[in-house]
KEFILO-389251 format. One line per field, with one value per residue (C-alpha): x, y, z; residue number from 1; chain. Coordinates in steps of 0.001 Angstrom, whole numbers. Example, Ala and Ser with C-alpha at 12.3 -4.5 7.8 and 13.67 -1.06 7.14 Angstrom:
# KEFILO-389251
east <- 12300/13670
north <- -4500/-1060
up <- 7800/7140
nr <- 1/2
kette <- A/A
# end
This chain:
# KEFILO-389251
east <- 242240/239143/240394/242175/245290/245272/247252/250335/248733/245388/247120/248311/244765/242528/239611/239221/240101/237161/237585/234549/231294/228290/225115/222362/218616/217682/216819/214354/212868/213090/211475/214529/218254/220950/224240/227066/230244/233067/235899/238705/239802/241736/240655/241973/239037/241292/242801/242340/242434/241666/239177/238406/235947/234931/236854/235115/235461/235578/233507/234843/232094/230047/232834/232967/233949/237692/239975/239555/236897/236161/233223/231821/229636/227713/227001/224357/224276/220833/221223/224227/226207/228924/227812/225908/222300/221927/224483/224068/226454/227565/229391/230375/230957/232875/231827/233982/231845/234655/237949/239746/239916/241770/239003/236751/234128/234118/231864/229536/227722/223951/221048/217497/214758/214086/217592/219701/223253/224526/226912/229533/230300/232822/233719/230784/229934/226830/226283/224120/222747/221969/220570/221722/219832/221697/220679/223693/222894/222894/224719/221843/221584/219030/220044/217611/218672/217476/216086/216143/212826/211169/212464/216028/217384/217665/220816/221832/224103/226762/226883/230013/232849/232635/235231/234529/232152/232507/232481/229916/227885/224989/226379/223300/221275/223739/223900/220187/219174/221656/219572/217242/214081/212402/208772/209658/211312/214888/216952/220293/223148/226706/229126/231488/230774/232476/234272/232391/235036/237175/240593/243875/246096/249206/249154/248074/250563/253365/254135/250559/250418/247096/247382/245024/247342/250575/252299/252077/253548/256914/258278/256142/254680/252182/248586/246430/243122/243270/243311/240806/243012/239958/238091/238646/238853/236293/235468/233295/230221/227792/224691/221597/218481/215978/213019/213952/211507/213682/216664/215171/215641/211875/211141/208793/208955/210294/207579/209621/211893/215537/214646/213240/215171/215465/216704/220468/222323/226010/227272/230521/231683/234153/235872/236976/239245/239528/242314/244319/245199/247179/248710/248853/251720/250380/247132/248047/245012/244891/242363/241189/239778/238909/236916/236736/238949/238396/241106/239524/236997/235713/233214/234114/236443/240153/240491/242807/244270/245655/244948/246006/249827/251527/252434/248827/246971/246654/245767/243083/241604/241208/239375/235671/234600/233534/237252/238274/239050/242564/242993/241480/244823/245520/242189/242557/246056/246240/249634/248270/247368/251068/252138/249919/251706/255027/253939/252290/254561/252775/249329/248098/249411/246261/246278/249968/249297/246284/247306/243968/242609/240479/237014/235520/237307/236345/232701/232986/234807/234219/231025/228610/227950/225688/222473/223335/226444/224797/221149/218146/217731/220572/219039/219265/219904/222777/223906/224891/225990/229382/228768/230553/233856/233279/234397/231436/229682/226667/223472/220422/217672/215225/217022/215417/217682/218811/220601/223017/224284/224859/222261/219424/219110/220334/222948/226547/229351/230859/227985/227749/230484/228351/225210/223785/222847/222039/225743/228915/229501/225774/226212/227981/226709/228753/229340/230372/233916/235067/238746/238222/235808/238309/241210/239220/238164/241724/242869/240556/237235/235253/237075/234623/231813/233293/235578/234091/237414/239109/239259/240089/242974/241994/243802/241132/238837/241413/241958/240634/241842/240429/238668/234995/233009/232674/228987/229917/230287/226708/223125/219943/218596/219757/222555/223528/227087/227076/227940/231704/234130/234759/238066/238174/238049/239836/238744/241416/241972/239245/236596/233757/230346/228516/230876/232042/231066/230840/227667
north <- -18794/-20947/-21180/-17856/-18370/-22050/-23360/-22002/-21423/-20026/-17604/-15838/-15674/-14043/-13472/-17262/-18042/-19683/-18199/-19330/-21236/-20894/-22982/-22706/-22754/-19069/-17958/-15300/-17495/-21098/-22586/-21462/-22203/-19576/-20367/-17826/-18311/-15837/-14987/-12404/-12632/-10233/-7009/-3800/-1349/1427/-735/1678/3011/-421/-1656/-5325/-7198/-10606/-12094/-10927/-10067/-6306/-4135/-658/1694/-131/-2536/-6315/-8204/-8787/-10404/-13550/-14282/-16665/-19042/-19281/-22192/-23265/-27003/-28919/-32703/-33890/-37603/-38575/-39700/-37088/-35684/-32380/-32506/-28715/-26119/-22352/-20753/-17094/-15189/-11528/-8670/-5491/-2350/787/3781/6309/4835/8182/8442/6377/6965/4221/6956/10494/11820/10612/7414/7505/5187/5828/3288/4778/4985/2701/3601/7008/7390/8747/5106/4373/715/-1546/-5236/-7154/-10903/-13750/-16618/-20076/-23085/-26471/-29591/-32867/-36503/-38043/-41481/-40459/-37130/-35543/-31825/-29089/-25420/-22706/-19050/-17002/-13572/-10648/-9073/-6803/-3262/-4402/-3515/-7124/-8005/-8565/-5782/-5756/-2704/-550/-1137/1035/3554/6323/8954/11135/8500/6155/8294/6584/3208/1277/3003/1606/-1956/-2497/-2372/-5194/-7628/-9310/-11095/-13319/-14365/-18048/-17304/-17179/-14265/-13347/-11009/-10640/-7945/-6662/-7461/-7185/-10482/-12285/-14966/-14419/-15894/-15013/-15546/-13993/-16315/-19593/-19469/-18646/-22283/-23072/-20647/-19971/-16726/-17768/-20701/-19277/-19848/-23611/-23448/-24988/-21443/-19843/-16360/-14367/-15583/-12942/-12774/-13529/-10870/-11002/-10528/-10082/-7522/-4731/-6532/-7094/-9950/-10521/-12680/-14604/-15288/-17349/-17877/-20422/-22489/-25822/-27482/-26321/-28222/-31588/-34493/-34906/-31181/-31121/-29629/-31770/-33636/-35568/-32857/-33882/-37537/-36862/-38916/-35781/-33510/-33561/-31774/-31387/-27966/-26831/-24024/-23897/-21393/-22148/-20545/-21357/-23732/-21358/-17783/-15549/-12119/-9763/-7280/-5012/-4354/-5265/-7563/-11155/-13333/-16844/-19701/-23372/-25299/-24155/-25991/-26004/-24063/-23658/-25411/-25280/-27187/-27755/-25108/-25699/-29061/-27957/-25295/-27506/-31145/-31647/-31783/-28827/-30689/-31819/-28577/-27259/-30728/-31012/-27730/-29244/-32380/-33138/-34196/-37621/-38331/-37536/-41083/-40377/-37815/-39954/-40778/-37105/-36837/-40143/-39258/-35448/-33844/-31393/-34270/-35110/-31484/-30534/-32779/-31370/-27726/-28094/-30503/-32738/-31325/-34055/-37454/-39340/-37747/-38541/-42205/-42481/-44165/-45288/-43754/-40706/-41936/-38915/-36482/-38519/-38175/-34437/-33562/-36327/-38338/-36590/-37597/-40634/-40005/-42966/-41149/-38125/-39137/-39176/-35403/-35022/-37282/-40816/-42409/-43493/-39928/-39415/-43021/-42568/-44336/-41813/-40056/-36633/-33492/-31114/-28928/-31027/-29468/-31149/-28783/-30305/-29004/-25782/-22720/-20826/-17757/-16765/-13694/-15403/-13383/-15860/-17913/-21473/-20446/-21515/-20450/-23875/-25513/-29222/-29012/-26375/-28568/-26387/-28769/-25858/-24973/-26406/-29148/-29207/-26624/-23454/-20074/-16883/-16673/-20294/-20412/-23065/-22599/-23426/-26243/-27785/-27390/-29054/-31854/-32558/-32367/-35281/-33780/-35776/-39105/-40460/-40099/-43110/-44661/-44935/-46173/-42818/-40063/-36577/-34815/-32172/-29570/-29894/-27724/-24916/-25088/-21879/-19232/-16704/-14628/-13690/-12406/-8658/-7612/-5033/-7871/-9173/-8191/-10023/-10619/-11790/-11591/-11653/-10398/-6644/-3798/-3580/-1461/1867/2899/6476/5589/2241/909/-286/-3963/-4225/-1599/-951/-2151/171/3157/3314/6806/5515/3485
up <- -44221/-44765/-48326/-48735/-50883/-49937/-52924/-54715/-58135/-56996/-54617/-57798/-59217/-56573/-58976/-59207/-55578/-53785/-50315/-48273/-48744/-46446/-46611/-43991/-43548/-43596/-40033/-41200/-43961/-42686/-45785/-47764/-47900/-48366/-50099/-50192/-52230/-51644/-54036/-54322/-50663/-48425/-50147/-48651/-48810/-50114/-52857/-55781/-58380/-59839/-57301/-56827/-59040/-60363/-63284/-66461/-70126/-70689/-73007/-73819/-74904/-77553/-78471/-78321/-75136/-74832/-72284/-70266/-67680/-64843/-64881/-61342/-60257/-57145/-57080/-55125/-54758/-53593/-54401/-52279/-55319/-54961/-58327/-58426/-59604/-59568/-60652/-60664/-63154/-63123/-65877/-65509/-67931/-67129/-68992/-69250/-70183/-70646/-71910/-71676/-67872/-65299/-62765/-61402/-61068/-62432/-59665/-56896/-57885/-57416/-58198/-59325/-59998/-63417/-64836/-62642/-61648/-62736/-65685/-63261/-62450/-65161/-64574/-63697/-63741/-64824/-64902/-66109/-64041/-65407/-63539/-64827/-63733/-64259/-63917/-62093/-63542/-67210/-67203/-69139/-68388/-68915/-68776/-67704/-67931/-64951/-65797/-63362/-62370/-64907/-64795/-64055/-67487/-68666/-66693/-63107/-61844/-59135/-56875/-56974/-54550/-51449/-52544/-50047/-48776/-51898/-54632/-53059/-50619/-48825/-49807/-48637/-51378/-53928/-52629/-51973/-55680/-56375/-54302/-56808/-55670/-58260/-58288/-57783/-54427/-55741/-54413/-55978/-55096/-56393/-55308/-52659/-49003/-45642/-45081/-42300/-41814/-38730/-38069/-36383/-39436/-37916/-34937/-36505/-39356/-36910/-36107/-35111/-32218/-30481/-28542/-25673/-24830/-26244/-22910/-23483/-26993/-27840/-28183/-25467/-25555/-23525/-23306/-25005/-26880/-30577/-33292/-36137/-39192/-41457/-39346/-41867/-45217/-47955/-50286/-53359/-52713/-54853/-52766/-53517/-51429/-52712/-51505/-49983/-52402/-55321/-53890/-52902/-55295/-55728/-55973/-52996/-49464/-46647/-44737/-42142/-40802/-40363/-40941/-44399/-46992/-49145/-46344/-46908/-49680/-50422/-51510/-53067/-55324/-58194/-60473/-64019/-66615/-70295/-71271/-73482/-72461/-74838/-74309/-77293/-76763/-79519/-77632/-74060/-73928/-72690/-74494/-73725/-75751/-75431/-72812/-69211/-66742/-62986/-61144/-57697/-55513/-51957/-49854/-46217/-44819/-44249/-46036/-48833/-46547/-43782/-44702/-48328/-48757/-50476/-53659/-54187/-53455/-57020/-58271/-55575/-56814/-60280/-59148/-58733/-55219/-56481/-57059/-53476/-52398/-53740/-50925/-48150/-46525/-45827/-43978/-42132/-40882/-40799/-40373/-37817/-35487/-35267/-34968/-32020/-29463/-30688/-30635/-27206/-25312/-22835/-23611/-25964/-24799/-25841/-29273/-29727/-28963/-31296/-34556/-35995/-39177/-38325/-39295/-37530/-39841/-42898/-41816/-41133/-44343/-46864/-46366/-44029/-40436/-39989/-38076/-35860/-34620/-33022/-32905/-35169/-34889/-37355/-39980/-41337/-44690/-46893/-47575/-43976/-43740/-45350/-48652/-50883/-50198/-51731/-49907/-49738/-47189/-46170/-44878/-43390/-44524/-42051/-38972/-37779/-37910/-34859/-36205/-38964/-37115/-33757/-31817/-31288/-28102/-28566/-31116/-30534/-32822/-32117/-33974/-33273/-30623/-28872/-29065/-31843/-34655/-36983/-37246/-38713/-39732/-40513/-43242/-42215/-41023/-41339/-37571/-37054/-35643/-38077/-37220/-33552/-34431/-36857/-34410/-31633/-33988/-35155/-31519/-30745/-29647/-32229/-32030/-29379/-31963/-33749/-31118/-27629/-26223/-26790/-24172/-25455/-23764/-21215/-23317/-26031/-23905/-24061/-27818/-29381/-31774/-29300/-31977/-32115/-35045/-35581/-35590/-38231/-40779/-40681/-41321/-40325/-43823/-47237/-48297/-44569/-45093/-44489/-46830/-47415/-45439/-47143/-48622/-47321/-43640/-44110/-40670/-38239/-37609/-34973/-35838/-33429/-34568/-36962/-36631/-40259/-41507/-45060/-44475
nr <- 1/2/3/4/5/6/7/8/9/10/11/12/13/14/15/16/17/18/19/20/21/22/23/24/25/26/27/28/29/30/31/32/33/34/35/36/37/38/39/40/41/42/43/44/45/46/47/48/49/50/51/52/53/54/55/56/57/58/59/60/61/62/63/64/65/66/67/68/69/70/71/72/73/74/75/76/77/78/79/80/81/82/83/84/85/86/87/88/89/90/91/92/93/94/95/96/97/98/99/100/101/102/103/104/105/106/107/108/109/110/111/112/113/114/115/116/117/118/119/120/121/122/123/124/125/126/127/128/129/130/131/132/133/134/135/136/137/138/139/140/141/142/143/144/145/146/147/148/149/150/151/152/153/154/155/156/157/158/159/160/161/162/163/164/165/166/167/168/169/170/171/172/173/174/175/176/177/178/179/180/181/182/183/184/185/186/187/188/189/190/191/192/193/194/195/196/197/198/199/200/201/202/203/204/205/206/207/208/209/210/211/212/213/214/215/216/217/218/219/220/221/222/223/224/225/226/227/228/229/230/231/232/233/234/235/236/237/238/239/240/241/242/243/244/245/246/247/248/249/250/251/252/253/254/255/256/257/258/259/260/261/262/263/264/265/266/267/268/269/270/271/272/273/274/275/276/277/278/279/280/281/282/283/284/285/286/287/288/289/290/291/292/293/294/295/296/297/298/299/300/301/302/303/304/305/306/307/308/309/310/311/312/313/314/315/316/317/318/319/320/321/322/323/324/325/326/327/328/329/330/331/332/333/334/335/336/337/338/339/340/341/342/343/344/345/346/347/348/349/350/351/352/353/354/355/356/357/358/359/360/361/362/363/364/365/366/367/368/369/370/371/372/373/374/375/376/377/378/379/380/381/382/383/384/385/386/387/388/389/390/391/392/393/394/395/396/397/398/399/400/401/402/403/404/405/406/407/408/409/410/411/412/413/414/415/416/417/418/419/420/421/422/423/424/425/426/427/428/429/430/431/432/433/434/435/436/437/438/439/440/441/442/443/444/445/446/447/448/449/450/451/452/453/454/455/456/457/458/459/460/461/462/463/464/465/466/467/468/469/470/471/472/473/474/475/476/477/478/479/480/481/482/483/484/485/486/487/488/489/490/491/492/493/494/495/496/497/498/499/500/501/502/503
kette <- A/A/A/A/A/A/A/A/A/A/A/A/A/A/A/A/A/A/A/A/A/A/A/A/A/A/A/A/A/A/A/A/A/A/A/A/A/A/A/A/A/A/A/A/A/A/A/A/A/A/A/A/A/A/A/A/A/A/A/A/A/A/A/A/A/A/A/A/A/A/A/A/A/A/A/A/A/A/A/A/A/A/A/A/A/A/A/A/A/A/A/A/A/A/A/A/A/A/A/A/A/A/A/A/A/A/A/A/A/A/A/A/A/A/A/A/A/A/A/A/A/A/A/A/A/A/A/A/A/A/A/A/A/A/A/A/A/A/A/A/A/A/A/A/A/A/A/A/A/A/A/A/A/A/A/A/A/A/A/A/A/A/A/A/A/A/A/A/A/A/A/A/A/A/A/A/A/A/A/A/A/A/A/A/A/A/A/A/A/A/A/A/A/A/A/A/A/A/A/A/A/A/A/A/A/A/A/A/A/A/A/A/A/A/A/A/A/A/A/A/A/A/A/A/A/A/A/A/A/A/A/A/A/A/A/A/A/A/A/A/A/A/A/A/A/A/A/A/A/A/A/A/A/A/A/A/A/A/A/A/A/A/A/A/A/A/A/A/A/A/A/A/A/A/A/A/A/A/A/A/A/A/A/A/A/A/A/A/A/A/A/A/A/A/A/A/A/A/A/A/A/A/A/A/A/A/A/A/A/A/A/A/A/A/A/A/A/A/A/A/A/A/A/A/A/A/A/A/A/A/A/A/A/A/A/A/A/A/A/A/A/A/A/A/A/A/A/A/A/A/A/A/A/A/A/A/A/A/A/A/A/A/A/A/A/A/A/A/A/A/A/A/A/A/A/A/A/A/A/A/A/A/A/A/A/A/A/A/A/A/A/A/A/A/A/A/A/A/A/A/A/A/A/A/A/A/A/A/A/A/A/A/A/A/A/A/A/A/A/A/A/A/A/A/A/A/A/A/A/A/A/A/A/A/A/A/A/A/A/A/A/A/A/A/A/A/A/A/A/A/A/A/A/A/A/A/A/A/A/A/A/A/A/A/A/A/A/A/A/A/A/A/A/A/A/A/A/A/A/A/A/A/A/A/A/A/A/A/A/A/A/A/A/A/A/A/A/A/A/A/A/A/A
# end
């Protein structure tokens, strides 16, 4: 849901669908920041024989690349202009070793340090990484190709999908080699992961029902815990971990903690396809040509999903954040604010009577929260001061991490609303309950940050999707999202932690 199938056109193009973005100071390496961009959402682990993958041109044997690909990008704004200064660009290639079989793998896939992945893996993906540094004032850019460590065969490789205990036995031995650690402190991973996002899709999209308070809904039901619709699905992740000094606008480490003028960055991800796509019926191949156009984007969770009107969703996906003032009205007067008092009669009288523009939501989603709003510990400066309307996920790199997997003392999956400044909307960790946070915010929990005359309705305390993260989806170190669920066992909707026999 965070951005899964959030617009009509992109719901038909899952390879380019930006599903989730995470950005947080790494809890086990606090001088670094981790950014994770997820694509290809809602993957059933047993979805063969054509298993999920990134959008890529395809090479058959020793032939030339054919088909159409997706250009994936992670953008970082470190100047507060709404324009990215740093972009990491990823392009993928699919290689078919044996064109005469329908099989994803012709036998168990293995890995050795000397020869890499075994030739039994028939359909595999590699990728290139390029860093682009741009001067926002002049638009001048410099591109720097990133090379994998020596001995990696000259290209970054994705691990195979977790097909099952026969095709991908000892899956951890297949995924570990796909984590690349460069000498400059940059770590890179791209491949299938367990989806760490958790949401009760079936309940929320059924007329905004929340199972824990379903009895108070317009069409009442029984109060029950929520159901994590994503507990057994996979996703494809692009993950970066890099030194904080490589992200600051002056290229140096932070010296003033959260109050450092270089502490805050804005992060968003995009996917692009070439302008012209042509299908050749004589070969069955689709080819693409022309410049790349943006077809998907994501920064803060849920904005396009539940704030932008239906008719504007695909257009929003094509726009750069610096142009987001055209969507400000939808954030200032969100439709869901009007729906909640209707769906839960009598529960939100103060919210129903509140007609002012939602400056709190503009700060959360579109400008960054001013340090003066929640105290100097969050940071100061024009970036957090609301000077530029540009929807991005903003992270103060000077705030010490608590935990990405939700296990460390002082960590709250409600982030700022749980008095944990290391969580959403200060960046986003995999275990942050962004659905509940966003629902509480729209319901009025954050209005007092900008309007001291407003009193949130008592019902705000009860607002929750009632879903908690599954420990099975996370690991303590980069890339933090755990190995994917396996296709053979196809875990049930709420699998117990670490019981999958395919790992």
